[in-house]
Structure formats: structure tokens, C-alpha cells
C-alpha positions in Angstrom: -48.7 60.4 -232.1 -47.7 60.0 -228.5 -45.6 63.1 -229.0 -49.0 65.0 -228.7 -49.5 63.5 -225.2 -46.0 64.6 -224.1 -46.6 68.0 -225.6 -49.9 68.3 -223.7 -48.1 67.5 -220.4 -45.8 70.4 -221.1 -48.4 72.9 -222.3 -51.6 71.6 -220.9 -52.2 74.3 -218.3 -52.3 77.0 -220.9 -55.4 75.3 -222.4 -57.5 76.4 -219.5 -57.3 80.1 -220.4 -59.1 80.4 -223.8 -58.5 83.8 -225.5 -62.0 84.2 -226.8 -65.3 82.1 -226.9 -65.8 80.1 -230.0 -69.0 81.3 -231.7 -69.4 78.6 -234.4 -70.2 75.1 -233.3 -71.1 72.0 -235.3 -74.4 71.7 -233.6 -75.2 75.4 -234.5 -77.3 76.0 -237.6 -74.8 78.8 -238.6 -72.3 76.1 -239.6 -74.8 73.9 -241.6 -74.8 73.6 -245.3 -77.7 75.6 -247.0 -80.9 73.6 -247.7 -80.2 73.6 -251.5 -77.1 71.5 -250.8 -78.6 69.2 -248.3 -78.2 66.2 -250.5 -74.6 66.8 -251.4 -72.0 65.0 -249.3 -68.2 65.2 -249.6 -65.4 63.8 -247.6 -63.6 66.2 -245.2 -60.4 66.2 -247.3 -62.4 67.5 -250.3 -64.2 70.3 -248.4 -61.4 71.4 -246.0 -58.1 70.1 -247.3 -58.1 70.5 -251.1 -55.4 73.1 -252.0 -56.9 74.0 -255.4 -58.5 77.5 -254.8 -61.0 76.9 -257.6 -62.0 73.5 -256.4 -61.5 72.2 -259.9 -59.9 69.1 -258.4 -63.1 68.3 -256.5 -65.2 68.9 -259.6 -63.1 66.6 -261.7 -63.1 63.9 -259.0 -66.8 64.0 -257.9 -68.7 65.4 -260.9 -66.7 64.3 -264.0 -65.4 61.2 -262.2 -61.9 61.7 -263.4 -59.7 59.8 -260.9 -56.7 61.7 -259.7 -53.4 59.7 -260.0 -52.3 58.0 -256.8 -48.9 59.5 -255.9 -45.9 58.3 -254.0 -46.6 61.1 -251.5 -50.1 59.8 -250.8 -48.7 56.3 -250.3 -46.0 57.5 -247.8 -48.7 59.5 -245.9 -50.9 56.4 -245.6 -47.9 54.3 -244.4 -47.0 56.9 -241.7 -50.6 57.1 -240.6 -50.6 53.2 -240.2 -47.3 53.2 -238.3 -48.5 55.7 -235.7 -51.9 54.1 -235.1 -50.5 50.6 -234.9 -47.7 51.7 -232.6 -50.5 52.9 -230.2 -52.2 49.5 -230.6 -49.0 47.6 -229.9 -48.3 49.7 -226.8 -51.9 49.1 -225.5 -51.6 45.4 -226.1 -48.2 45.2 -224.3 -49.1 47.3 -221.2 -52.3 45.3 -220.5 -50.2 42.2 -219.9 -46.9 43.6 -218.6 -45.9 43.9 -214.9 -43.9 46.7 -213.4 -41.1 44.5 -212.4 -40.4 43.3 -216.0 -41.7 46.3 -217.9 -39.7 47.1 -221.0 -41.9 48.6 -223.6 -39.0 50.2 -225.5 -37.4 46.7 -226.2 -40.8 45.3 -227.3 -41.3 48.1 -229.8 -37.8 48.1 -231.2 -37.7 44.3 -231.5 -40.9 44.5 -233.5 -40.2 47.4 -235.7 -39.3 45.4 -238.8 -42.5 43.3 -238.4 -44.6 46.5 -238.1 -43.1 48.0 -241.2 -43.7 44.8 -243.2 -47.3 44.8 -241.9 -47.8 48.3 -243.1 -46.4 47.4 -246.5 -48.7 44.4 -246.8 -51.7 46.6 -245.8 -51.0 49.1 -248.5 -49.6 46.9 -251.3 -52.6 47.6 -253.5 -52.0 51.3 -253.1 -48.3 50.9 -254.0 -49.3 49.0 -257.1 -51.3 52.0 -258.4 -48.7 54.7 -257.9 -48.6 56.8 -261.0 -44.8 57.4 -260.9 -43.2 54.7 -258.8 -40.1 55.7 -256.7 -36.6 54.5 -257.3 -35.5 51.5 -255.3 -33.1 53.9 -253.4 -36.0 56.3 -252.5 -38.3 53.5 -251.4 -35.6 51.9 -249.2 -34.7 55.3 -247.7 -38.4 55.9 -246.8 -38.9 52.5 -245.3 -35.7 53.0 -243.2 -36.9 56.4 -242.1 -40.1 54.8 -240.6 -37.8 53.4 -237.9 -37.2 57.0 -236.8 -40.8 57.3 -235.9 -40.9 54.0 -234.1 -37.7 54.7 -232.1 -38.8 58.2 -231.1 -42.3 57.2 -230.1 -40.9 54.2 -228.2 -38.5 56.4 -226.3 -41.2 59.0 -225.4 -43.8 56.4 -224.3 -41.6 54.0 -222.4 -39.7 56.9 -220.6 -43.1 58.4 -219.5 -44.4 55.2 -218.1 -41.0 54.3 -216.5 -41.0 57.6 -214.8 -44.4 56.9 -213.2 -43.4 53.3 -212.3 -40.3 54.8 -210.5 -42.6 56.9 -208.4 -45.0 54.2 -207.3 -44.2 50.8 -205.7 -47.6 49.5 -206.8 -47.6 50.9 -210.3 -49.8 49.3 -212.9 -48.4 49.9 -216.4 -51.8 49.5 -218.1 -53.4 52.1 -215.8 -50.5 54.5 -216.4 -50.7 54.1 -220.1 -54.5 54.7 -220.2 -54.0 57.9 -218.2 -51.1 59.4 -220.1 -51.9 58.2 -223.6 -55.7 58.4 -223.7 -56.1 58.2 -227.5 -59.1 57.1 -229.5 -57.9 56.4 -233.1 -60.2 56.4 -236.1 -63.2 57.6 -234.1 -66.2 57.4 -236.6 -68.4 60.5 -236.7 -71.8 60.8 -238.4 -72.2 64.5 -239.0 -75.6 65.3 -240.5 -75.5 69.0 -241.4 -72.1 70.3 -242.6 -72.2 68.3 -245.9 -69.5 65.8 -244.8 -69.9 62.3 -246.0 -70.1 59.6 -243.2 -68.2 58.3 -241.5 -65.8 61.3 -240.9 -62.8 59.9 -239.2 -60.2 62.1 -237.5 -56.9 60.4 -237.0 -57.2 60.6 -233.2 -59.0 62.2 -230.3 -56.8 62.7 -227.2 -58.3 63.0 -223.7 -61.8 63.6 -225.1 -60.8 67.3 -225.6 -58.2 67.5 -228.4 -59.0 66.4 -232.0 -56.1 65.6 -234.3 -55.0 64.8 -237.8 -51.7 63.4 -239.1 -50.0 65.2 -242.0 -46.7 64.6 -243.7 -44.1 66.8 -245.4 -43.7 70.6 -245.4 -46.2 72.5 -243.3 -49.1 74.0 -245.3 -51.5 76.6 -243.9 -54.5 74.7 -245.1 -53.7 71.8 -242.8 -55.6 73.6 -240.0 -58.8 73.7 -242.0 -58.9 69.9 -241.7 -58.8 69.7 -238.0 -61.4 72.5 -237.7 -63.7 70.6 -240.0 -63.3 67.5 -237.9 -64.1 69.5 -234.8 -67.4 70.7 -236.4 -68.2 67.1 -237.3 -67.5 66.0 -233.8 -69.8 68.7 -232.3 -72.5 67.8 -234.8 -72.2 64.1 -234.0 -71.9 64.4 -230.2 -73.6 67.8 -229.4 -70.5 68.5 -227.3 -67.9 71.2 -227.6 -64.5 70.5 -229.1 -62.3 73.5 -228.4 -58.8 72.3 -229.2 -57.1 70.6 -232.2 -53.6 69.5 -233.3 -52.0 68.8 -236.6 -49.3 66.2 -236.1 -47.1 67.2 -238.9 -44.3 64.7 -239.6 -41.1 65.4 -241.5 -38.4 62.7 -241.9 -35.2 64.6 -243.0 -32.1 62.6 -243.7 -30.2 65.0 -241.4 -32.0 63.8 -238.3 -32.3 60.5 -236.5 -35.8 61.4 -235.2 -38.9 62.8 -236.9 -39.3 66.6 -237.0 -42.4 68.2 -235.6 -41.4 71.9 -235.8 -44.8 73.4 -236.4 -46.8 71.2 -234.1 -48.8 72.8 -231.3 -52.1 72.3 -229.5 -54.3 75.1 -231.0 -57.4 76.8 -229.6 -59.6 76.4 -232.7 -60.9 79.9 -232.8 -57.4 81.2 -232.7 -56.2 78.7 -235.3 -58.6 80.0 -237.9 -59.9 83.4 -236.6 -61.7 84.4 -239.8 -64.2 81.6 -239.2 -65.4 83.0 -235.8 
């Protein structure tokens, strides 16, 4: 997740020159569900994420009440989401107590990586128990090992960024530096009233009060961007403030790399990300 903050530092200036005004806002009645559907509420994933073009999956789940099988892919996605958010929490806890003279965030995160993975497994044990087709022991061990790629990479990015600022300032405060560079709000609860989203709608993160984000895993899919646009509309409905930018943190963990792959990740001006909605 902190990869997004480093990406912003490299591309942030380009965000100031928006290519065209966004005409659809969550607080604008043009984006609201029609009156005849006012009582129908669905989660964001069902309205914006579902890949079935006929929405038959939504019908089966929400009308017929046929529960879709819980897959290994959904489990791994939840685990990765947990790792990212709790890495941010661990960083925040450490920097509030650390002093510049003894600051070693990288060591703290690497030393605690096994504990973090075990914590994630305990948190999602009930999900694992309901997987329709459980993975082989080899596949599960490979996946749990690959989570260390995320931890190492995020630890390197975060600690190096803070170390750089400590090196520049004799009176550096690690906590203040972290808050400035990695200003993430995770699981921000939104209460949109008009789009038909059920409450709370919870984007995976909001960075710097201006970029809304969602974490996805596996091969990039074009419909991923619909999710972040939906969350932006929910944010605008909830806050009555504009949300112009979004990012899908797409995570791949190939065996051929020692770090996660984020090939398609970019900070998108939301009108450009989905121009047919403008």
C-alpha cells in the first residue's frame, strides 16, 4: 500500500493538471439511483465489480439467496488485504515511539513478518475452512511464503523514505515524517444515501485526502476501475466533497520475482479512467 505513496511522490505534480472537468459527482442527482429503486441497496462489489455481464450472479446471491462458493482466490485476496493494512498499522505504532537515533523500521517489520502472517491466518481461519476446493499443501505454503515479498518490499520502501528524511534533518521526528509521507486512512466508512450502495461502503484506503484506493489481486481486469469510481461517488455523496483521483493497487506475486509486481498501477484521474461515465 505504501507503494502508492512513493508513486505519488514520483508523479504527484501531474495530478495538478486535470485533462477535463468531472461532470458526474456523488452529490449530484444525475448519479443517484432512480426513485423506484430507492429501497434497493447492494454492496459496491455487486454493483461495480461483478464481472458477469448479465448480473445473474447478483440475482442468484441477493434474490434467490444462493450462496456463491468461497474460493481459494477470495481467501488469498482477503489475506493480502489484511497484510497491507496491518503493515500500515505496525509502521504507525512503531514510528510514534521510535527516536531518530535508533530508528530501524525495516528490522522491526522483518523481525515481525512471521507473526503478522500467523495473525492474518488466525483472522481468516473461518474463511479458509469454507473454501470450496482447498489448495494443496504445496500451493498454500507457497502462498504464505509469497506474503513475505509484500512485507519486505513495503518495509524497504517505507523505511528508506523515512531514513532519507532523517538524514536531511538533525531534529527529525519519525512519527511526523511518517504521517506526512504515508497519510493513509484505511477502511474509511462511508454512508452513501443515493447511489444504491449498502452502508457502510469501505474503500481499502484514502491517501492524502485526495486519492481513493482499492486493493486487487491477480491478473489486471478492466472492471477493476469501476470499483474505485464507485467508491469515489460514495465518498462524494457522504462528504459532499470532490474526489478526483483513484488508484487500484493491483498485486501479483509471481514465483519469478522476489518482490510483488504492480505493473498496471497508476494514479488515475477518474474521468479519464472511465470516460464513458462522464
